[in-house]
KOLMAR-14770 format. One record per residue (C-alpha): x, y, z. Coordinates in nm, 3 decimals, decimal comma. Example, Ala and Ser with C-alpha at 12.3 -4.5 7.8 and 13.67 -1.06 7.14 Angstrom:
2
{{1,230; -0,450; 0,780}}
{{1,367; -0,106; 0,714}}
//
This chain:
65
{{2,242; 0,904; 2,267}}
{{2,384; 0,666; 2,006}}
{{2,255; 0,700; 1,647}}
{{2,078; 0,395; 1,503}}
{{2,298; 0,151; 1,312}}
{{2,292; 0,184; 0,932}}
{{2,094; -0,071; 0,732}}
{{1,886; -0,171; 1,030}}
{{1,601; -0,412; 0,955}}
{{1,263; -0,262; 0,885}}
{{0,961; -0,312; 0,666}}
{{1,051; -0,542; 0,377}}
{{1,044; -0,404; 0,025}}
{{0,706; -0,421; -0,147}}
{{0,871; -0,574; -0,454}}
{{1,241; -0,662; -0,425}}
{{1,279; -0,636; -0,805}}
{{1,139; -0,284; -0,841}}
{{1,191; 0,045; -0,662}}
{{0,906; 0,206; -0,467}}
{{0,746; 0,540; -0,554}}
{{0,573; 0,751; -0,290}}
{{0,216; 0,856; -0,363}}
{{-0,005; 1,095; -0,167}}
{{-0,381; 1,042; -0,191}}
{{-0,648; 1,269; -0,048}}
{{-0,985; 1,103; 0,015}}
{{-1,310; 1,240; 0,146}}
{{-1,414; 1,103; 0,485}}
{{-1,686; 0,873; 0,349}}
{{-1,451; 0,707; 0,101}}
{{-1,177; 0,672; 0,363}}
{{-1,422; 0,512; 0,606}}
{{-1,520; 0,258; 0,339}}
{{-1,154; 0,183; 0,262}}
{{-1,079; 0,152; 0,634}}
{{-1,369; -0,090; 0,684}}
{{-1,261; -0,301; 0,385}}
{{-0,902; -0,306; 0,508}}
{{-1,015; -0,417; 0,855}}
{{-1,217; -0,702; 0,701}}
{{-0,904; -0,816; 0,515}}
{{-0,690; -0,759; 0,827}}
{{-0,450; -0,519; 0,656}}
{{-0,381; -0,148; 0,692}}
{{-0,528; 0,110; 0,455}}
{{-0,208; 0,164; 0,250}}
{{-0,176; -0,213; 0,192}}
{{-0,544; -0,234; 0,098}}
{{-0,500; 0,051; -0,154}}
{{-0,190; -0,122; -0,300}}
{{-0,388; -0,444; -0,342}}
{{-0,677; -0,261; -0,510}}
{{-0,441; -0,084; -0,751}}
{{-0,258; -0,408; -0,829}}
{{-0,588; -0,585; -0,897}}
{{-0,723; -0,301; -1,113}}
{{-0,405; -0,267; -1,320}}
{{-0,379; -0,644; -1,369}}
{{-0,741; -0,656; -1,487}}
{{-0,690; -0,357; -1,717}}
{{-0,383; -0,520; -1,872}}
{{-0,575; -0,845; -1,924}}
{{-0,864; -0,659; -2,092}}
{{-0,638; -0,521; -2,364}}
//
């Protein structure tokens, strides 16, 4: 079996001007189900939905200062 080529294409960077940081979140089932339903309505996956919610909340918090 041949190893995969280096630098193969994959998921694009979230922000090409900043480096990503991994975060682990534990949610209770009810909250996850609500996040899943909201993500489905927006036609995105749960991690993308959480990123959007964090981006929106931090942008609003910065504007409120």
